[in-house]
Backbone bond lengths (Angstrom), bond angles and torsions (degrees), N, CA, C in turn:
res aa  C-N    CA-C-N  psi(-1)  N-CA   C-N-CA  omega(-1)  CA-C   N-CA-C  phi
1 X - - - 1.457 - - 1.525 112.16 -
2 X 1.329 117.47 12.66 1.461 121.20 -179.04 1.526 110.34 -83.96
3 X 1.333 117.91 121.98 1.466 119.88 178.93 1.523 111.31 -57.62
4 X 1.323 115.81 137.91 1.460 120.86 178.26 1.512 114.26 95.50
5 X 1.328 117.75 -20.15 1.467 119.87 177.97 1.519 109.76 -87.57
6 X 1.310 115.82 142.51 1.451 121.56 172.00 1.523 106.90 -107.38
7 X 1.327 116.51 142.61 1.464 120.88 -176.89 1.523 109.16 -127.93
8 X 1.325 115.05 121.08 1.462 123.00 -177.21 1.522 108.74 -111.73
9 X 1.350 116.83 135.33 1.469 121.71 -179.97 1.534 108.68 -139.17
10 X 1.338 118.27 85.14 1.468 120.02 -178.81 1.525 112.00 -72.28
11 X 1.344 114.83 156.02 1.463 119.92 -179.61 1.522 113.23 -116.50
12 X 1.329 116.45 -1.46 1.462 119.75 -178.23 1.529 109.57 -156.87
13 X 1.332 118.24 163.04 1.469 120.91 -176.79 1.528 114.23 -60.32
14 X 1.328 117.49 -39.86 1.469 120.34 -179.10 1.527 110.34 -60.21
15 X 1.328 116.15 -50.41 1.465 120.15 179.46 1.527 111.34 -65.09
16 X 1.329 116.90 -36.80 1.467 120.16 -179.06 1.529 110.94 -59.57
17 X 1.320 117.05 -45.74 1.466 119.91 -179.77 1.528 111.05 -64.37
18 X 1.329 116.96 -48.64 1.459 120.70 -177.48 1.518 113.38 -64.94
19 X 1.329 115.53 -38.10 1.466 119.69 179.30 1.521 112.05 -75.51
20 X 1.345 117.23 -34.64 1.465 119.84 177.81 1.520 110.27 -64.44
21 X 1.319 116.92 -41.00 1.475 119.77 177.78 1.527 110.74 -64.02
22 X 1.336 116.33 -39.45 1.469 119.66 177.44 1.527 110.77 -64.97
23 X 1.334 116.13 -39.94 1.467 120.50 -179.81 1.525 111.58 -64.70
24 X 1.316 116.80 -41.96 1.466 121.18 -179.62 1.525 110.81 -63.67
25 X 1.307 116.58 -37.96 1.467 121.44 -177.14 1.537 113.16 -82.80
26 X 1.315 117.92 -11.56 1.463 121.11 -176.91 1.522 110.92 -73.67
27 X 1.321 116.38 140.46 1.465 121.16 179.55 1.523 112.77 -77.79
28 X 1.323 117.24 -17.70 1.459 121.39 -179.20 1.526 110.25 -96.15
29 X 1.340 117.19 162.40 1.470 119.40 176.87 1.530 110.89 -67.70
30 X 1.337 115.69 135.24 1.460 122.12 -179.67 1.524 108.70 -126.96
31 X 1.322 115.57 130.09 1.460 120.60 173.22 1.525 106.42 -98.92
32 X 1.321 115.97 121.98 1.462 121.85 -177.95 1.523 107.43 -105.49
33 X 1.331 115.84 104.66 1.468 121.63 -177.78 1.522 108.80 -89.76
34 X 1.314 116.13 123.16 1.457 120.23 178.07 1.516 109.07 -134.24
35 X 1.307 115.22 148.06 1.451 120.38 179.26 1.517 109.09 -98.86
36 X 1.324 116.46 126.45 1.468 119.35 177.95 1.524 111.21 -64.39
37 X 1.326 117.03 -20.43 1.461 120.36 177.56 1.526 111.50 -71.71
38 X 1.326 117.95 -11.19 1.462 121.20 179.20 1.527 112.47 -98.76
39 X 1.317 117.95 -1.33 1.466 120.30 -176.50 1.527 112.57 -60.30
40 X 1.319 117.75 -26.05 1.455 120.89 179.11 1.519 114.10 -90.00
41 X 1.344 117.33 -2.52 1.465 120.00 -179.94 1.521 110.54 -63.73
42 X 1.313 115.19 140.16 1.456 120.53 -179.96 1.521 109.89 -120.61
43 X 1.330 115.39 140.81 1.462 122.02 177.15 1.522 108.07 -166.00
44 X 1.313 115.78 163.99 1.464 121.03 177.20 1.529 109.66 -69.23
45 X 1.321 115.23 125.55 1.462 121.54 176.81 1.526 107.14 -131.58
46 X 1.321 117.75 117.36 1.468 119.91 -179.06 1.532 112.06 -59.89
47 X 1.312 115.80 143.86 1.466 119.76 176.72 1.523 110.77 -73.46
48 X 1.304 116.64 -29.27 1.456 121.09 -177.56 1.512 113.42 -69.78
49 X 1.307 113.97 173.30 1.459 122.15 -178.29 1.524 111.07 -75.57
50 X 1.309 117.40 131.40 1.456 122.68 169.62 1.516 108.25 -156.01
51 X 1.306 114.79 149.45 1.464 121.60 -179.67 1.523 107.72 -130.63
52 X 1.324 116.49 136.47 1.463 121.81 174.21 1.524 106.48 -102.58
53 X 1.315 117.25 121.28 1.472 118.76 -178.23 1.526 112.16 -65.93
54 X 1.311 114.73 139.97 1.461 119.64 176.56 1.524 109.48 -73.21
55 X 1.332 115.72 147.62 1.459 120.73 179.04 1.511 113.85 85.99
56 X 1.348 116.44 11.87 1.464 120.47 178.89 1.519 108.22 -121.70
57 X 1.336 115.87 110.04 1.464 120.78 177.89 1.527 109.29 -73.35
58 X 1.323 116.19 163.97 1.456 121.66 -179.32 1.525 109.47 -124.82
59 X 1.311 116.31 127.53 1.464 120.14 173.86 1.524 106.31 -80.92
60 X 1.315 115.60 103.15 1.468 120.83 -175.58 1.521 111.81 -77.72
61 X 1.326 116.11 -26.31 1.463 120.62 -179.82 1.523 108.20 -149.47
62 X 1.327 116.60 125.72 1.467 121.61 177.42 1.526 109.56 -75.75
63 X 1.321 116.04 143.89 1.451 120.39 178.22 1.513 110.75 -157.42
64 X 1.331 116.30 171.49 1.460 119.55 -175.36 1.528 114.72 -128.26
65 X 1.328 118.71 -14.74 1.466 120.60 -173.90 1.524 114.47 -97.07
66 X 1.311 118.00 -33.82 1.460 121.75 -176.50 1.527 109.15 -156.53
67 X 1.325 116.01 146.33 1.463 122.20 174.72 1.524 108.44 -100.05
68 X 1.327 116.15 130.46 1.460 121.82 173.00 1.521 106.65 -115.75
69 X 1.330 116.59 121.77 1.459 121.77 178.58 1.521 108.14 -110.09
70 X 1.329 115.97 132.87 1.456 121.10 178.91 1.527 109.32 -155.92
71 X 1.328 116.07 -178.70 1.459 121.28 177.49 1.522 108.55 -166.31
72 X 1.316 115.96 161.26 1.469 120.67 179.73 1.520 112.00 70.33
73 X 1.320 115.48 -163.39 1.466 120.13 -172.85 1.522 113.96 -66.88
74 X 1.311 118.88 -24.77 1.464 121.09 -177.19 1.523 111.97 -68.37
75 X 1.331 118.13 -17.14 1.466 120.42 -179.78 1.529 111.31 -61.68
76 X 1.323 117.32 -22.41 1.471 120.52 177.70 1.528 110.92 -58.53
77 X 1.324 116.93 -33.13 1.466 120.85 178.00 1.537 110.76 -67.81
78 X 1.329 116.74 -31.50 1.467 120.49 176.96 1.527 110.50 -67.45
79 X 1.330 117.16 -38.92 1.472 120.36 178.16 1.528 110.91 -64.12
80 X 1.324 116.52 -42.79 1.469 120.82 179.32 1.533 109.54 -62.07
81 X 1.333 115.93 -45.91 1.463 120.31 -179.90 1.528 111.25 -63.62
82 X 1.335 116.88 -42.40 1.471 120.17 -179.38 1.522 111.14 -62.87
83 X 1.325 117.32 -38.30 1.467 120.63 177.11 1.524 110.71 -63.01
84 X 1.318 115.86 -43.29 1.474 120.55 179.31 1.528 110.94 -65.67
85 X 1.324 116.41 -43.21 1.463 120.90 -179.11 1.529 111.51 -68.30
86 X 1.320 117.36 -31.71 1.466 121.24 178.60 1.526 110.77 -60.71
87 X 1.338 116.76 -34.20 1.464 121.30 177.91 1.527 111.65 -63.29
88 X 1.329 116.10 -23.54 1.464 121.61 178.87 1.536 111.82 -97.74
89 X 1.323 115.94 7.27 1.456 120.55 179.09 1.515 114.96 82.52
90 X 1.333 117.45 16.36 1.467 121.70 179.18 1.526 108.62 -100.41
91 X 1.325 115.85 123.08 1.458 122.91 -175.75 1.529 110.54 -99.37
92 X 1.327 116.53 115.46 1.471 122.11 -177.12 1.525 110.87 -105.16
93 X 1.306 116.10 130.91 1.464 120.81 171.37 1.521 106.83 -94.90
94 X 1.330 116.97 124.98 1.461 120.88 -178.07 1.524 109.06 -110.76
95 X 1.320 115.23 124.11 1.463 122.11 177.67 1.520 108.81 -111.43
96 X 1.318 115.44 126.50 1.460 122.67 174.52 1.526 106.97 -100.09
97 X 1.326 117.29 115.11 1.466 120.37 -177.82 1.527 112.58 -61.80
98 X 1.313 118.26 -38.12 1.465 125.97 -176.56 1.528 112.71 64.68
99 X 1.324 118.92 -44.02 1.464 121.46 171.79 1.527 107.45 -128.94
100 X 1.319 115.34 137.13 1.460 119.16 178.61 1.528 111.62 -97.68
101 X 1.320 114.83 -14.73 1.455 119.06 174.22 1.509 107.96 -149.75
102 X 1.299 122.06 111.33 1.452 125.74 1.07 1.533 111.41 -72.68
103 X 1.321 115.43 149.66 1.462 121.10 -178.97 1.530 109.62 -100.98
104 X 1.309 115.39 140.37 1.461 122.43 179.81 1.532 109.36 -86.95
105 X 1.317 116.28 81.47 1.463 120.80 -179.49 1.526 112.00 -65.67
106 X 1.325 117.08 -34.24 1.462 120.64 -175.99 1.528 111.69 -60.70
107 X 1.315 117.70 -45.17 1.466 120.28 -179.73 1.523 110.52 -61.96
108 X 1.328 116.72 -42.19 1.467 120.56 178.86 1.524 110.46 -63.99
109 X 1.329 116.90 -48.69 1.466 120.97 -177.89 1.526 111.55 -62.77
110 X 1.330 117.01 -42.27 1.467 120.07 178.84 1.525 110.98 -61.61
111 X 1.319 116.84 -39.35 1.464 120.95 179.62 1.521 111.01 -67.88
112 X 1.329 117.00 -44.21 1.467 120.61 179.52 1.527 110.32 -63.59
113 X 1.319 117.44 -36.88 1.468 120.33 177.66 1.530 110.93 -65.25
114 X 1.326 116.62 -24.77 1.465 121.15 178.63 1.529 111.57 -84.87
115 X 1.346 117.01 -44.50 1.474 120.69 -173.81 1.523 113.35 -94.34
116 X 1.314 117.46 -24.56 1.465 124.88 179.84 1.525 114.25 68.57
117 X 1.325 117.34 11.98 1.463 121.05 179.86 1.526 108.80 -145.69
118 X 1.347 115.73 147.47 1.462 119.64 -177.30 1.524 111.39 -140.57
119 X 1.332 114.31 130.78 1.464 123.00 171.22 1.526 105.89 -124.25
120 X 1.330 116.56 132.31 1.464 121.19 -179.85 1.521 108.18 -116.62
121 X 1.319 115.82 126.19 1.464 122.71 -178.82 1.523 108.71 -113.54
122 X 1.342 115.31 120.50 1.465 119.59 -177.21 1.520 109.77 -143.66
123 X 1.316 115.73 138.91 1.462 121.18 175.57 1.532 108.23 -89.37
124 X 1.327 114.54 78.06 1.463 121.21 -179.98 1.518 108.13 -158.41
125 X 1.317 115.78 162.11 1.461 119.41 176.37 1.521 109.40 -65.09
126 X 1.329 117.51 155.18 1.462 120.90 -174.20 1.534 115.58 -67.61
127 X 1.328 118.43 -21.17 1.463 120.77 -174.98 1.532 110.74 -96.67
128 X 1.320 117.13 127.04 1.466 122.49 172.17 1.515 113.47 63.89
129 X 1.314 117.53 61.79 1.464 120.77 -176.80 1.518 110.87 -131.80
130 X 1.318 116.47 -176.27 1.465 122.02 -179.89 1.523 110.64 -63.83
131 X 1.322 117.21 -39.83 1.469 121.00 179.94 1.526 111.43 -58.92
132 X 1.304 117.26 -35.41 1.461 121.12 178.28 1.527 110.42 -64.70
133 X 1.318 116.82 -41.65 1.466 120.94 178.14 1.532 110.83 -64.58
134 X 1.325 117.08 -43.75 1.462 120.63 178.29 1.530 109.88 -60.96
135 X 1.323 115.78 -45.16 1.465 120.61 179.18 1.524 110.53 -57.27
136 X 1.319 117.02 -46.04 1.457 120.65 179.47 1.533 111.23 -60.93
137 X 1.332 116.57 -48.27 1.467 120.44 -177.71 1.526 111.31 -61.11
138 X 1.326 117.51 -42.67 1.462 120.48 -178.56 1.525 110.96 -68.86
139 X 1.325 116.79 -45.61 1.473 117.57 -178.86 1.520 111.65 -67.44
140 X 1.331 118.06 -27.79 1.462 119.02 -179.40 1.529 112.58 -85.73
141 X 1.336 118.04 -24.26 1.458 120.13 -176.05 1.536 114.32 -113.58
142 X 1.330 117.20 -12.93 1.477 118.84 -177.24 1.529 111.63 -143.47
143 X 1.315 116.94 27.14 1.463 120.98 -176.45 1.528 112.57 -55.39
144 X 1.323 116.86 -42.73 1.469 120.52 -176.55 1.520 113.09 -67.23
145 X 1.311 117.48 -14.10 1.469 121.03 178.88 1.526 112.37 -88.61
146 X 1.322 117.26 -15.71 1.465 121.01 -175.93 1.529 111.40 -76.68
147 X 1.334 116.07 129.01 1.470 121.79 175.68 1.524 111.86 -101.57
148 X 1.324 116.59 -0.41 1.465 121.77 179.60 1.522 108.05 -157.48
149 X 1.331 116.99 157.65 1.468 118.98 175.84 1.531 111.03 -61.95
150 X 1.316 116.17 149.10 1.464 122.20 175.56 1.524 108.00 -71.52
151 X 1.322 116.51 139.37 1.466 120.37 176.28 1.529 109.09 -115.88
152 X 1.334 114.56 128.53 1.469 121.97 173.82 1.527 108.09 -101.24
153 X 1.317 116.22 133.99 1.460 121.29 174.80 1.524 106.75 -115.18
154 X 1.328 115.88 118.21 1.461 121.44 -178.53 1.527 109.95 -130.81
155 X 1.324 115.71 -179.28 1.457 120.16 173.31 1.525 108.46 -68.65
156 X 1.309 115.83 168.11 1.464 119.49 174.54 1.532 108.66 -63.92
157 X 1.305 117.17 151.66 1.461 122.30 -177.83 1.530 110.48 -83.90
158 X 1.328 114.47 57.68 1.463 122.87 -179.95 1.523 108.16 -140.95
159 X 1.320 118.62 163.52 1.465 118.89 173.15 1.533 110.28 -59.65
160 X 1.318 115.77 150.55 1.470 120.42 179.65 1.527 110.02 -65.21
161 X 1.327 117.34 128.49 1.469 119.87 179.54 1.531 111.77 -79.94
162 X 1.321 115.89 158.18 1.468 121.18 177.78 1.521 111.28 -92.10
163 X 1.291 117.42 -29.64 1.450 121.83 -179.29 1.528 110.25 -65.23
164 X 1.341 118.46 128.96 1.463 120.62 178.30 1.532 112.69 -58.04
165 X 1.318 117.54 -35.55 1.468 121.02 179.53 1.529 110.04 -66.07
166 X 1.333 116.52 -45.78 1.465 120.34 179.33 1.530 111.48 -69.82
167 X 1.331 116.62 -36.67 1.456 120.70 179.28 1.529 110.64 -61.49
168 X 1.325 116.38 -39.45 1.464 120.84 178.31 1.528 110.69 -61.27
169 X 1.311 117.22 -38.40 1.468 121.56 178.06 1.525 111.95 -73.98
170 X 1.317 116.49 -31.21 1.469 122.49 -176.19 1.528 111.70 -73.20
171 X 1.337 116.17 -38.09 1.459 121.02 -177.17 1.533 111.65 -77.61
172 X 1.326 117.23 147.06 1.466 119.20 172.62 1.530 109.43 -64.20
173 X 1.337 116.19 152.41 1.461 119.05 179.61 1.524 110.06 -140.96
174 X 1.323 115.36 177.42 1.463 120.05 -176.73 1.525 111.96 -61.88
175 X 1.316 117.73 -32.92 1.460 120.56 176.88 1.516 112.14 -62.15
176 X 1.333 115.93 -38.16 1.471 120.04 176.24 1.527 110.85 -63.46
177 X 1.339 115.76 -38.83 1.466 120.22 -179.77 1.530 110.24 -67.81
178 X 1.329 116.29 -45.37 1.469 120.22 178.28 1.531 110.26 -57.11
179 X 1.320 116.96 -47.10 1.470 121.03 -179.75 1.527 111.50 -61.75
180 X 1.338 116.88 -41.70 1.466 120.69 -179.58 1.526 111.15 -66.02
181 X 1.320 116.51 -42.61 1.468 120.02 179.44 1.524 110.35 -62.92
182 X 1.309 116.59 -44.15 1.468 119.26 179.15 1.529 111.00 -64.60
183 X 1.327 116.60 -32.82 1.463 119.43 179.01 1.527 111.11 -68.20
184 X 1.344 117.56 -42.76 1.477 118.47 179.81 1.524 111.04 -73.03
185 X 1.316 117.41 -18.96 1.468 121.13 176.10 1.523 111.61 -92.83
186 X 1.339 116.05 1.15 1.462 122.82 -178.69 1.526 111.89 56.81
187 X 1.352 115.54 43.02 1.478 120.71 179.31 1.504 109.89 -113.04
């Protein structure tokens, strides 16, 4: 939340390379958030030069029933949930923020105006996070388009546990996303 800082949070190798190059070339300070748990992720990454501009979200999956906004490694849970929901005929639009500062409000607002529903998935505590900012921006700029309350999915409001079993329960998962989507769809 510090003015002047840019914050990048890639969710896949392709975006990581393009955003890292943009961060290196930027004249302003950039914080590049990466998860060590993603170091083993594999994907096609071009050898050639490419840069992904900061502040531009990416619609990873087009949909018509609900917008799911996420970023970083937790977005994988949104993909799993969207695949499961697709089997039930529910179409999810997934937006990957890629940068949280500057944030691409326009892409989020345009999607919410299309789907009329919003679920935000973030690996952070529920108080004072990116999801709260998104919620504020949408309710202040697109309230009349919402057909259901916005749902934020975060970690449990407790310190992070060390036990792998407890950590699995503490983190948001695809089941949480499925439940949230069905709730905003009144199903």
